[in-house]
C-alpha positions as CSV (number, residue, x, y, z in Angstrom):
1,X,27.4,27.5,-33.2
2,X,26.6,31.1,-34.1
3,X,27.9,33.9,-31.9
4,X,24.3,34.9,-30.9
5,X,23.7,31.4,-29.5
6,X,27.2,31.3,-27.9
7,X,26.5,34.6,-26.2
8,X,23.3,33.2,-24.6
9,X,25.2,30.1,-23.5
10,X,28.0,32.2,-22.1
11,X,25.6,34.4,-20.2
12,X,24.3,31.3,-18.5
13,X,27.8,30.2,-17.7
14,X,28.9,33.6,-16.6
15,X,26.1,34.0,-14.2
16,X,26.6,30.5,-12.9
17,X,30.2,31.4,-12.0
18,X,29.6,34.9,-10.7
19,X,31.7,35.6,-7.8
20,X,29.8,33.0,-5.8
21,X,29.4,35.1,-2.7
22,X,26.0,34.9,-1.4
23,X,24.4,34.3,1.9
24,X,22.6,32.2,4.4
25,X,19.8,34.6,5.1
26,X,17.6,32.0,6.6
27,X,14.0,31.9,5.4
28,X,11.2,33.1,7.5
29,X,8.2,30.9,8.2
30,X,4.8,32.4,7.4
31,X,1.6,31.6,9.2
32,X,-1.9,31.6,7.7
33,X,-3.1,35.0,6.8
34,X,-6.5,36.4,6.2
35,X,-8.5,35.6,3.1
36,X,-7.4,39.0,1.8
37,X,-3.7,38.0,2.1
38,X,-2.9,41.1,4.1
39,X,0.5,41.9,5.5
40,X,4.1,41.4,4.4
41,X,6.2,39.3,6.6
42,X,9.6,40.5,7.9
43,X,11.9,38.3,10.0
44,X,15.6,38.7,10.7
45,X,17.7,35.6,10.2
46,X,18.7,35.4,13.9
47,X,15.1,35.4,14.9
48,X,14.1,32.9,12.3
49,X,16.9,30.5,13.4
50,X,15.3,30.4,16.9
51,X,11.7,30.5,15.7
52,X,9.6,27.3,16.1
53,X,6.1,26.8,14.9
54,X,4.8,26.2,18.4
55,X,5.8,29.7,19.5
56,X,3.0,31.2,17.5
57,X,-0.1,32.3,19.4
58,X,-3.1,31.5,17.2
59,X,-5.4,33.9,19.1
60,X,-3.1,36.8,18.5
61,X,-2.7,35.8,14.9
62,X,-6.5,35.9,14.4
63,X,-6.8,39.3,16.2
64,X,-4.0,40.6,14.0
65,X,-6.2,40.1,11.0
66,X,-8.7,42.7,12.3
67,X,-6.1,45.4,12.8
68,X,-6.0,47.5,9.7
69,X,-3.2,49.6,11.0
70,X,-0.7,46.8,11.1
71,X,1.9,47.0,8.3
72,X,3.6,43.7,9.2
73,X,2.5,40.3,10.4
74,X,4.5,39.8,13.5
75,X,6.0,36.4,13.6
76,X,8.6,37.1,16.3
77,X,8.8,35.1,19.4
78,X,8.0,36.8,22.7
79,X,10.5,39.6,23.5
80,X,11.4,40.4,20.0
81,X,10.0,42.9,17.6
82,X,10.1,43.8,13.9
83,X,11.1,47.3,13.2
84,X,11.2,49.5,10.1
85,X,14.4,51.5,10.0
86,X,13.5,54.1,7.4
87,X,10.7,55.7,5.5
88,X,12.2,54.2,2.4
89,X,11.8,50.7,3.8
90,X,8.3,51.7,4.8
91,X,7.4,52.5,1.2
92,X,8.8,49.2,-0.1
93,X,7.2,47.1,2.6
94,X,3.9,48.9,2.0
95,X,4.1,48.0,-1.6
96,X,4.8,44.3,-0.8
97,X,1.9,44.4,1.7
98,X,-0.3,45.7,-1.1
99,X,0.8,42.9,-3.4
100,X,0.0,40.4,-0.7
101,X,-3.4,42.1,0.0
102,X,-4.3,41.7,-3.7
103,X,-4.6,45.4,-4.2
104,X,-5.9,46.2,-7.7
105,X,-3.0,47.0,-10.2
106,X,-4.4,50.5,-10.8
107,X,-4.0,51.2,-7.1
108,X,-0.5,49.7,-6.9
109,X,0.7,52.5,-9.1
110,X,0.5,55.0,-6.2
111,X,3.9,53.6,-5.0
112,X,5.8,54.6,-8.2
113,X,7.1,57.6,-10.1
114,X,5.6,58.3,-13.4
115,X,8.8,57.3,-15.2
116,X,9.3,54.1,-13.1
117,X,12.0,51.8,-14.5
118,X,10.8,48.3,-13.5
119,X,13.1,45.4,-14.2
120,X,11.8,42.0,-13.6
121,X,14.5,39.6,-14.9
122,X,11.9,37.0,-15.8
123,X,11.4,39.2,-18.8
124,X,13.8,40.5,-21.5
125,X,13.0,44.2,-21.4
126,X,12.6,46.8,-18.6
127,X,9.1,48.2,-18.1
128,X,9.2,52.0,-18.4
129,X,6.5,54.3,-17.1
130,X,3.2,53.7,-15.2
131,X,1.1,52.9,-18.2
132,X,3.5,50.1,-19.3
133,X,3.7,48.8,-15.7
134,X,-0.1,48.7,-15.4
135,X,-0.4,46.8,-18.6
136,X,2.3,44.4,-17.4
137,X,0.5,43.7,-14.2
138,X,-2.8,43.1,-16.1
139,X,-1.2,40.8,-18.6
140,X,1.2,38.9,-16.5
141,X,-0.5,38.4,-13.2
142,X,0.9,35.3,-11.4
143,X,3.9,35.0,-13.7
144,X,6.4,36.3,-11.1
145,X,6.0,37.7,-7.6
146,X,6.4,41.4,-8.7
147,X,3.9,40.9,-11.6
148,X,1.1,40.8,-9.0
149,X,-1.1,38.0,-7.7
150,X,-4.7,37.1,-8.7
151,X,-7.4,36.8,-6.1
152,X,-7.4,33.0,-6.3
153,X,-3.6,32.7,-5.9
154,X,-2.6,31.3,-2.5
155,X,1.0,32.6,-2.6
156,X,2.4,35.4,-0.5
157,X,5.7,37.2,-0.3
158,X,7.7,36.6,2.9
159,X,10.5,39.1,3.5
160,X,13.5,37.3,5.0
161,X,15.6,40.5,5.5
162,X,15.8,44.1,4.4
163,X,18.5,46.8,4.4
164,X,18.3,50.4,3.3
165,X,20.5,53.4,2.7
166,X,19.5,56.9,1.5
167,X,17.0,56.5,-1.3
168,X,17.6,52.7,-1.8
169,X,16.4,49.5,-0.3
170,X,17.4,45.9,-0.8
171,X,15.0,43.1,0.1
172,X,15.6,39.3,0.2
173,X,12.4,37.3,0.2
174,X,10.8,34.0,-0.7
175,X,7.3,32.8,-1.5
176,X,5.0,30.7,0.7
177,X,1.4,29.6,0.8
178,X,-1.1,31.3,3.1
179,X,-1.1,28.0,5.0
180,X,2.6,28.4,5.9
181,X,4.2,26.0,3.4
182,X,7.5,27.3,1.9
183,X,7.6,27.2,-1.9
184,X,10.8,25.7,-3.1
185,X,13.2,27.6,-5.3
186,X,11.4,30.8,-4.7
187,X,14.1,33.1,-3.2
188,X,14.4,36.6,-4.8
189,X,16.5,39.6,-4.1
190,X,15.1,43.0,-5.2
191,X,16.9,46.4,-5.2
192,X,14.7,49.5,-5.1
193,X,15.6,53.1,-5.8
194,X,13.3,55.7,-4.2
195,X,13.0,59.5,-4.8
196,X,11.4,62.1,-2.5
197,X,8.6,64.0,-4.2
198,X,8.7,67.8,-4.6
199,X,6.9,69.8,-1.9
200,X,7.5,67.2,0.8
201,X,5.2,64.6,-0.8
202,X,5.3,60.9,-0.3
203,X,8.5,59.1,-1.3
204,X,8.0,56.9,-4.3
205,X,9.8,54.1,-6.0
206,X,11.7,55.2,-9.1
207,X,13.5,52.0,-10.1
208,X,13.2,48.3,-9.3
209,X,15.5,45.3,-10.1
210,X,14.3,41.9,-9.2
211,X,16.2,38.6,-9.7
212,X,15.0,35.1,-8.9
213,X,16.6,31.8,-7.7
214,X,17.0,29.3,-10.5
215,X,14.8,26.2,-10.4
216,X,16.2,22.8,-9.3
217,X,18.2,21.0,-10.3
218,X,20.7,23.7,-9.9
219,X,23.3,24.3,-12.7
220,X,26.2,23.7,-10.3
221,X,29.7,23.1,-11.9
222,X,28.2,22.5,-15.4
223,X,28.5,26.2,-16.1
224,X,32.1,26.2,-14.9
225,X,33.1,23.4,-17.2
226,X,31.5,25.0,-20.2
227,X,33.0,28.3,-19.5
228,X,36.5,26.8,-19.2
229,X,36.2,25.2,-22.6
230,X,35.1,28.3,-24.4
231,X,36.9,31.0,-22.4
232,X,39.3,31.8,-25.3
233,X,36.3,33.1,-27.3
234,X,34.9,35.4,-24.6
235,X,36.9,38.5,-25.8
236,X,35.1,38.5,-29.1
237,X,33.2,41.9,-29.3
238,X,30.3,40.2,-31.1
239,X,29.1,38.6,-27.9
240,X,29.4,41.8,-25.8
241,X,26.2,43.8,-25.4
242,X,26.3,47.1,-23.6
243,X,23.8,47.4,-20.8
244,X,23.3,50.8,-19.2
245,X,20.0,50.1,-17.6
246,X,21.4,50.4,-14.1
247,X,23.3,53.5,-13.4
248,X,26.4,53.1,-11.3
249,X,26.3,54.9,-8.0
250,X,29.1,56.5,-6.0
251,X,30.6,54.3,-3.3
252,X,29.5,54.8,0.3
253,X,32.2,55.5,2.8
254,X,30.9,53.2,5.6
255,X,33.0,50.3,6.8
256,X,30.4,47.8,5.9
257,X,30.4,48.8,2.3
258,X,34.2,48.8,2.4
259,X,34.4,45.2,3.3
260,X,32.1,44.2,0.5
261,X,33.9,46.4,-2.0
262,X,37.2,44.9,-0.8
263,X,35.8,41.4,-1.5
264,X,34.8,42.4,-5.0
265,X,38.2,44.0,-5.6
266,X,40.1,41.0,-4.3
267,X,38.0,38.7,-6.5
268,X,38.6,40.9,-9.6
269,X,42.4,40.7,-8.9
270,X,42.0,36.9,-8.4
271,X,43.6,37.3,-4.9
272,X,41.6,34.6,-3.2
273,X,43.6,34.7,0.0
274,X,42.7,38.3,0.5
275,X,39.2,37.6,-0.5
276,X,38.7,34.8,2.0
277,X,40.2,36.9,4.8
278,X,37.2,39.2,4.6
279,X,34.9,36.4,5.9
280,X,34.5,35.1,9.4
281,X,35.9,31.6,10.0
282,X,32.4,30.1,10.4
283,X,30.9,32.0,7.4
284,X,28.0,30.5,5.5
285,X,28.0,31.3,1.8
286,X,25.2,30.6,-0.6
287,X,25.3,30.7,-4.4
288,X,21.9,29.7,-5.7
289,X,23.5,28.2,-8.8
290,X,24.4,25.4,-6.3
291,X,22.2,23.2,-4.1
292,X,24.1,23.6,-0.9
293,X,25.8,26.3,1.1
294,X,29.6,26.6,1.4
295,X,30.3,26.3,5.2
296,X,33.4,27.9,6.7
297,X,36.4,29.6,5.2
298,X,38.1,26.4,4.0
299,X,35.2,25.1,2.0
300,X,34.4,28.4,0.6
301,X,38.1,29.0,-0.4
302,X,38.2,25.7,-2.3
303,X,35.2,26.8,-4.2
304,X,36.7,30.2,-5.0
305,X,39.9,28.6,-6.2
306,X,37.9,26.2,-8.4
307,X,36.0,29.1,-10.0
308,X,39.2,31.1,-10.4
309,X,40.6,28.4,-12.7
310,X,37.6,28.7,-15.1
311,X,37.0,32.5,-15.2
312,X,39.0,34.5,-17.8
313,X,41.1,37.2,-16.3
314,X,39.2,39.8,-18.4
315,X,36.1,39.2,-16.3
316,X,35.3,41.7,-13.6
317,X,32.4,42.1,-11.3
318,X,31.3,45.7,-11.0
319,X,29.3,47.0,-8.1
320,X,26.5,49.2,-9.3
321,X,25.2,50.2,-5.9
322,X,25.0,49.1,-2.3
323,X,22.5,49.6,0.5
324,X,24.1,49.1,3.8
325,X,23.6,49.1,7.5
326,X,25.9,48.2,10.4
327,X,25.1,44.5,10.1
328,X,24.0,43.8,6.5
329,X,24.4,45.0,2.9
330,X,22.5,44.5,-0.3
331,X,24.6,44.7,-3.5
332,X,23.6,45.3,-7.1
333,X,26.2,44.2,-9.6
334,X,27.0,43.2,-13.2
335,X,29.8,41.4,-15.1
336,X,32.1,43.1,-17.5
337,X,34.6,41.7,-20.0
338,X,37.5,44.0,-20.6
339,X,35.4,46.9,-19.4
340,X,32.3,46.1,-21.6
341,X,29.1,45.0,-19.8
342,X,27.9,41.5,-20.8
343,X,24.3,40.8,-21.5
344,X,22.3,38.9,-18.9
345,X,25.0,39.0,-16.2
346,X,23.4,41.3,-13.7
347,X,22.7,40.1,-10.2
348,X,22.0,40.9,-6.5
349,X,23.7,39.8,-3.3
350,X,22.7,40.1,0.3
351,X,25.3,40.0,3.0
352,X,25.2,39.7,6.8
353,X,28.2,41.5,8.4
354,X,29.5,40.7,11.9
355,X,29.3,43.9,13.8
356,X,32.2,43.1,16.1
357,X,34.8,42.0,13.6
358,X,33.5,43.9,10.5
359,X,33.8,40.7,8.5
360,X,31.2,39.1,6.2
361,X,29.5,36.2,8.1
362,X,27.0,35.1,5.5
363,X,25.9,35.9,2.0
364,X,23.3,35.1,-0.5
365,X,23.8,35.7,-4.3
366,X,21.5,35.4,-7.2
367,X,22.5,36.1,-10.8
368,X,20.2,37.0,-13.6
369,X,18.8,34.1,-15.5
370,X,20.1,33.7,-19.0
371,X,17.7,33.2,-21.9
372,X,15.3,31.8,-22.5
373,X,13.4,33.9,-20.0
374,X,10.4,32.4,-18.3
375,X,8.1,35.3,-17.8
376,X,5.8,34.9,-20.8
377,X,5.8,31.1,-20.4
378,X,4.8,31.5,-16.8
379,X,2.0,33.8,-17.9
380,X,0.7,31.2,-20.3
381,X,1.2,28.4,-17.8
382,X,-0.9,30.3,-15.2
383,X,-3.7,30.9,-17.7
384,X,-3.8,27.3,-18.8
385,X,-3.8,26.1,-15.1
386,X,-6.7,28.5,-14.4
387,X,-8.7,27.4,-17.4
388,X,-7.6,24.0,-18.7
389,X,-10.2,24.4,-21.5
390,X,-7.6,26.5,-23.3
391,X,-5.8,23.3,-24.2
392,X,-8.5,22.6,-26.7
393,X,-7.9,25.5,-29.1
394,X,-4.1,25.2,-28.4
395,X,-4.1,21.5,-29.5
396,X,-6.3,22.2,-32.5
397,X,-4.0,25.1,-33.6
398,X,-0.9,22.9,-33.4
399,X,-2.7,20.3,-35.5
400,X,-4.0,22.9,-37.9
401,X,-0.6,24.4,-38.6
402,X,0.9,21.0,-39.0
403,X,-1.8,19.8,-41.4
404,X,-1.7,23.0,-43.5
405,X,2.0,23.7,-43.7
406,X,3.9,20.6,-43.0
407,X,2.0,17.4,-43.5
408,X,1.7,15.4,-46.8
409,X,-1.0,12.9,-47.4
410,X,-3.5,13.9,-44.7
411,X,-5.1,16.9,-46.5
412,X,-5.2,16.8,-50.3
413,X,-2.5,18.6,-52.3
414,X,1.0,19.7,-51.5
415,X,1.7,21.4,-48.2
416,X,1.8,25.1,-48.1
417,X,5.6,25.2,-47.7
418,X,6.0,23.5,-51.1
419,X,5.1,26.9,-52.7
420,X,3.4,25.4,-55.7
421,X,2.7,27.9,-58.4
422,X,-0.9,26.6,-58.8
423,X,-1.5,27.3,-55.1
424,X,-0.4,31.0,-55.3
425,X,-2.4,31.5,-58.5
426,X,-5.5,30.2,-56.8
427,X,-5.0,32.5,-53.8
428,X,-4.4,35.4,-56.1
429,X,-7.6,34.7,-58.1
430,X,-9.8,34.3,-55.0
431,X,-8.4,37.5,-53.6
432,X,-9.2,39.4,-56.8
433,X,-12.8,38.2,-56.4
434,X,-13.0,39.4,-52.8
435,X,-16.6,39.7,-51.6
436,X,-17.6,38.8,-55.2
437,X,-17.5,42.4,-56.3
438,X,-15.3,41.9,-59.4
439,X,-17.3,38.9,-60.8
440,X,-20.6,40.5,-60.0
441,X,-19.7,43.6,-61.9
442,X,-18.1,41.6,-64.7
443,X,-14.8,43.6,-64.3
444,X,-12.3,42.6,-67.0
445,X,-9.6,41.6,-64.5
446,X,-11.9,39.2,-62.6
447,X,-10.6,35.6,-63.0
448,X,-12.9,32.6,-63.4
449,X,-12.8,30.4,-60.3
450,X,-15.1,27.5,-59.3
451,X,-18.2,29.2,-57.9
452,X,-18.4,26.9,-54.8
453,X,-14.8,27.6,-54.0
454,X,-15.5,31.3,-54.3
455,X,-18.6,30.9,-52.1
456,X,-16.7,29.1,-49.4
457,X,-13.8,31.6,-49.5
458,X,-16.0,34.7,-49.2
459,X,-18.2,33.1,-46.6
460,X,-15.1,32.4,-44.5
461,X,-13.8,36.0,-44.9
462,X,-17.2,37.4,-43.9
463,X,-17.2,35.2,-40.9
464,X,-13.7,36.3,-39.9
465,X,-14.7,39.9,-40.4
466,X,-17.7,39.4,-38.1
467,X,-15.4,38.9,-35.1
468,X,-14.7,42.6,-35.4
469,X,-18.0,42.9,-33.4
470,X,-16.0,41.8,-30.4
471,X,-13.3,44.4,-30.6
472,X,-14.4,45.5,-27.1
473,X,-12.5,42.4,-25.9
474,X,-9.4,44.6,-26.2
475,X,-9.2,47.6,-23.9
476,X,-6.7,49.5,-21.9
477,X,-8.0,47.9,-18.7
478,X,-8.2,44.5,-20.5
479,X,-5.1,44.0,-22.7
480,X,-4.4,40.7,-24.3
481,X,-1.1,38.9,-24.9
482,X,-2.0,38.9,-28.6
483,X,-3.7,42.3,-29.4
484,X,-7.1,41.6,-31.0
485,X,-6.9,44.2,-33.7
486,X,-3.8,42.8,-35.4
487,X,-5.1,39.3,-34.9
488,X,-8.4,40.2,-36.6
489,X,-6.5,41.5,-39.6
490,X,-4.4,38.3,-39.6
491,X,-7.6,36.3,-39.7
492,X,-8.3,37.7,-43.2
493,X,-5.2,36.0,-44.4
494,X,-4.7,32.9,-42.3
495,X,-8.2,32.6,-40.6
496,X,-7.8,29.9,-37.9
497,X,-4.1,30.4,-37.8
498,X,-4.8,33.7,-36.0
499,X,-8.2,33.0,-34.3
500,X,-7.0,30.0,-32.3
501,X,-3.9,31.5,-30.7
502,X,-6.0,34.5,-29.7
503,X,-8.5,32.3,-28.0
504,X,-6.0,30.3,-25.9
505,X,-4.1,33.4,-24.8
506,X,-6.8,36.0,-24.4
507,X,-7.5,37.7,-21.1
508,X,-10.8,36.7,-19.4
509,X,-13.4,39.4,-19.0
510,X,-13.9,40.5,-15.4
511,X,-15.9,43.7,-15.8
512,X,-19.7,44.1,-16.3
513,X,-19.8,47.8,-16.8
514,X,-17.8,48.5,-19.9
515,X,-18.5,51.7,-21.9
516,X,-17.9,52.5,-25.6
517,X,-15.2,54.9,-24.6
518,X,-13.2,52.1,-23.0
519,X,-12.5,50.5,-26.4
520,X,-9.0,51.4,-27.8
521,X,-9.2,53.6,-30.9
522,X,-12.1,55.5,-32.5
523,X,-12.2,53.3,-35.5
524,X,-12.3,50.2,-33.4
525,X,-15.2,51.7,-31.3
526,X,-17.1,52.5,-34.4
527,X,-16.7,49.1,-36.0
528,X,-17.3,47.1,-32.7
529,X,-20.6,48.8,-31.9
530,X,-21.8,49.4,-35.5
531,X,-25.3,47.9,-35.4
532,X,-25.5,47.1,-39.2
533,X,-22.2,45.0,-39.0
534,X,-24.0,41.7,-38.4
535,X,-26.6,42.4,-41.0
536,X,-24.2,43.5,-43.7
537,X,-21.8,40.6,-43.2
538,X,-24.8,38.2,-42.9
539,X,-25.9,39.4,-46.4
540,X,-22.3,38.8,-47.7
541,X,-22.4,35.3,-46.3
542,X,-25.9,34.6,-47.8
543,X,-24.7,36.0,-51.2
544,X,-21.7,33.7,-51.0
545,X,-23.9,30.7,-50.4
546,X,-26.1,31.7,-53.3
547,X,-23.1,32.3,-55.5
548,X,-21.8,28.9,-54.8
549,X,-25.1,27.2,-55.6
550,X,-26.2,29.2,-58.7
551,X,-23.5,31.5,-60.1
552,X,-21.5,30.7,-63.2
553,X,-24.1,28.5,-65.0
554,X,-21.3,26.9,-67.1
555,X,-20.5,24.8,-64.0
556,X,-24.0,23.1,-64.3
557,X,-26.7,22.3,-61.9
558,X,-26.1,21.6,-58.2
559,X,-25.3,17.9,-58.6
560,X,-22.7,18.6,-61.3
561,X,-21.0,21.5,-59.7
562,X,-20.9,19.7,-56.3
563,X,-19.2,16.8,-57.9
564,X,-16.7,19.0,-59.7
565,X,-16.1,20.9,-56.4
566,X,-15.4,17.6,-54.7
567,X,-12.9,16.7,-57.4
568,X,-11.2,20.0,-56.9
569,X,-10.9,19.6,-53.2
570,X,-9.4,16.1,-53.6
571,X,-6.3,17.8,-55.0
572,X,-6.4,21.3,-53.5
573,X,-4.8,22.0,-50.2
574,X,-6.1,25.6,-50.1
575,X,-9.7,24.6,-50.7
576,X,-9.7,21.8,-48.3
577,X,-8.2,24.0,-45.6
578,X,-11.1,26.4,-46.1
579,X,-13.5,23.6,-45.1
580,X,-11.5,23.0,-42.0
581,X,-11.6,26.7,-41.2
582,X,-15.4,26.7,-41.5
583,X,-15.7,23.9,-39.0
584,X,-13.3,25.6,-36.6
585,X,-15.2,28.9,-36.8
586,X,-18.5,27.1,-36.2
587,X,-17.1,25.4,-33.0
588,X,-15.3,28.5,-31.5
589,X,-17.6,31.4,-32.4
590,X,-19.3,30.7,-29.0
591,X,-16.2,31.5,-27.1
592,X,-16.7,35.2,-27.5
593,X,-20.4,35.4,-26.6
594,X,-20.6,35.0,-22.8
595,X,-17.8,37.5,-22.1
596,X,-19.4,40.0,-24.6
597,X,-22.7,39.8,-22.8
598,X,-21.0,40.1,-19.4
599,X,-19.3,43.4,-20.3
600,X,-22.7,44.7,-21.4
601,X,-24.2,44.0,-18.0
602,X,-26.2,40.9,-19.0
603,X,-26.4,38.3,-16.2
604,X,-25.5,34.7,-16.9
605,X,-29.1,33.5,-17.2
606,X,-30.5,36.4,-19.1
607,X,-31.1,36.7,-22.9
608,X,-30.9,32.9,-23.2
609,X,-32.4,32.7,-26.6
610,X,-30.1,35.3,-28.2
611,X,-27.2,33.8,-26.3
612,X,-27.8,30.3,-27.6
613,X,-28.5,31.4,-31.1
614,X,-25.2,33.2,-31.1
615,X,-23.3,30.3,-29.7
616,X,-24.8,27.4,-31.6
617,X,-26.1,28.6,-34.9
618,X,-23.0,28.9,-37.2
619,X,-22.4,32.3,-38.9
620,X,-26.1,33.4,-39.2
621,X,-26.6,33.1,-35.5
622,X,-23.6,35.3,-34.9
623,X,-24.9,37.8,-37.5
624,X,-28.2,37.9,-35.6
625,X,-26.5,38.4,-32.3
626,X,-24.5,41.4,-33.5
627,X,-27.7,42.9,-34.8
628,X,-29.8,42.5,-31.6
629,X,-27.4,42.4,-28.6
630,X,-27.5,45.4,-26.2
631,X,-25.2,48.2,-27.2
632,X,-22.4,49.3,-24.8
633,X,-23.5,52.4,-23.0
634,X,-21.7,55.7,-23.6
635,X,-20.5,57.9,-20.8
636,X,-21.0,61.0,-22.9
637,X,-24.7,60.2,-23.5
638,X,-25.3,59.2,-19.9
639,X,-23.9,62.6,-18.8
């Protein structure tokens, strides 16, 4: 096993064994909210313990939907009240409320600094700056709670507890449906940094770190056993990756922070007797790497001792920051090995502190998930769930790549990975005769290739180039997981190998008032809306057909050259793959048309003749469509 792989495995193990000090912040119970998903839900653990479904007043719940001034959906029983303890908490809960209300991503940006550092541990890299954050929300909607929700998503964020200190807020929450059903394995802890704006402006969020509960079945002791077996290798510098994303903050002097820091210190010294003395006798500790809570000092101490035997003495848990009140504390931490931060070992904890004794009475801890991260997979999953038709191009792409590169005996000739000299010579010769320029001008370097193969090749390239007419499918307000520009270039080399992934990952068009200026890049705008594009490429395609039928008379009349072309295809993987590409292009050219008309303001039932010609007449129908479709309006001209 290579060190890179070992590092990833160790990260998973290290997080599984992280100081196992987490909480029993009991989950809140949401009620049905309005169709607009308004309101965050905040409920303290003591209130939730006493809360029963029958205590809700359905009439007041309905009336609450019509009160635009309410920040929180009050789920407290009679005689209790939810309160916001600071302006910092108010900013954070307002942001969560906006997420639940399905506020457009462009409006969510009002809560953040321009240089926001947004760390969603479902993804590998931090998101830096407002532009990157907006693009993230647009691309990865529904992939994680802080990646925003789509309008048809029935999930809401339910805040279980919250604690704040100066310019920092820690929130523990879970997800639920608007009907009140708790979503399993959905607990998160988020640590927010806030910064006041100059001139007394609104406080804004400057940094976010969110970590999620692992899915069931929980890793449990499996990570401990693996770590024990490989602990002698942990000191190797090749598996240590510096991580300075989260700046360490100075310690607070309050007693609540002190008890938490004493626990970390005792753990790092492996003094479990001192560590356990910092908890109440009836403590309830939760590590979400495990299915069940550890109840009471004795049970929790046994767990700590078991973990102690597996953790190398070089491991320390470093407190990056703490947000604390008299009765609770949120902790941001990471793991170091001999003073060097380890990759993918960050985490958050949320503690309840007994005000009378000053001891920790409960805790909830979530470590960062080790690779593979699930963010992009969740994005794809949500898109496939929303549009199951995406499975069609996805399945065809898998089959296409297998047939072209791996299989033997299905398509003629050797697979592409065999790297036959004949294959590369054929590709070279066809490329030299690109768009039939060299053979038409009888240039001396122009090789002789079967005219029908040349015709098919150039028809295919013209068809792939024609998709440039849809470059308006990629805009700042409509990014795609696979940017269309590079995919379009790739289609000139691997045709369907790039077209199909773009189709099953692309973002659906939602706007009907797109302008030319919205397209990214001046060249892209010029090409996408160039009226002669369809006619020019249509002529290239027609010339390719003519060339295949009549050029190079030495290949004989149609019957003779068709027979020889068939013989060529029977042994030629490249040529036979071109035929497959033509079929795929014919089937999927229609996938661009409806969205393209939509962004031009054309209603679903309008321009039916042009729409159907573009969708169902291969190649030449698309050329006609690009020639006669309405042009995108220009803001400059309209002004």
